[in-house]
Structures are given as C-alpha cells and as structure tokens.
N, C-alpha and C positions, 0 to 999 in steps of 0.2 A: 560274191566274195570281195570284189573291189569296194573299198570304202568302209568295210566292216572292221571294227576294232577287235583285234585278236587278244585273247587273254592267255597268259602263261602262268602256271602255278608253280613251276620249278624256279626257285630263287637263283640258282646258278645260271640257268639259261637267261633269266630276266636280267641278271647282272651283266652278262656278256652282251645282250641286246642293248642295254642302256649305254654301255661303254662304246659299242660300235656306232650307235646313233649319235652320241656326243662327239665322237671323233669325225664322223661324216660332216656334221654341222660345222665343226671347227675348220675342216678342210675346205668346205664350201665358202666360208668367210675369209679364207686366206688370200694373200696378195696374188698368189699364182693362179687363182681361179679365173682371173680376167683374161688370161692368155692361154696359148697352147703349150707353153713351157713351164716347168716347175723350177723355182729358184732353190738355191742350196738350203736356205733356212727352212722352207716348207718340206723339202726332202728329209731333212733331219727330224722335223716335227712328225712327219708321217712315219718314219722309222721308229721313233720313240712311241708313237701310238700303237703301232703293230707289236712292238716289244711289250707294251703294257698289257695288250690283249693276250699275247702268248703267256706272259707271266701269270695273269689271272686264271687262264685256262689250266695252266700247270698246277697252280695252287688248288683249284677246284678238284682236279682229277687226283691230286695227292691226298686229299682228305679221306679219312676212313668212311665207309658206308654207314649210314645211320641205321640203328636197329630199332625200327618203329613197330 
C-alpha cells in the first residue's frame, strides 16, 4: 500500500484533498517551521487555511445532489 498512488474519482473529495495538501506544503515552508513555536502571522495563515477548507466543505455539502 505504501508508495502506491491512490486515485479518487469524486471531484469534491479531490478538491478537499488538493486544498489540504497545498496548505500543508505552505505551512511546511513557513517561517515557524524551523522552531517549536508558531508566530502570529503563521497562526493567522493557518486559521485562514482552515476557514477556507471549512467554507469549501460547506459549499460542497450545500450543493444539490446530481440526478445521474
């Protein structure tokens, strides 16, 4: 299982996954990554990232179900 590339066919889940991965990379590259403490700017950035994910999930779940 390790090292295998997993495929997701649900675009909503793929969108959440893409956002979470992008935010993880941004936080890894942040100034606070070098130490054990997180500065105020990175805390605000993390809060905005979490807010963006919550907003996207809310938008996805509020959409009507597709009649396929």
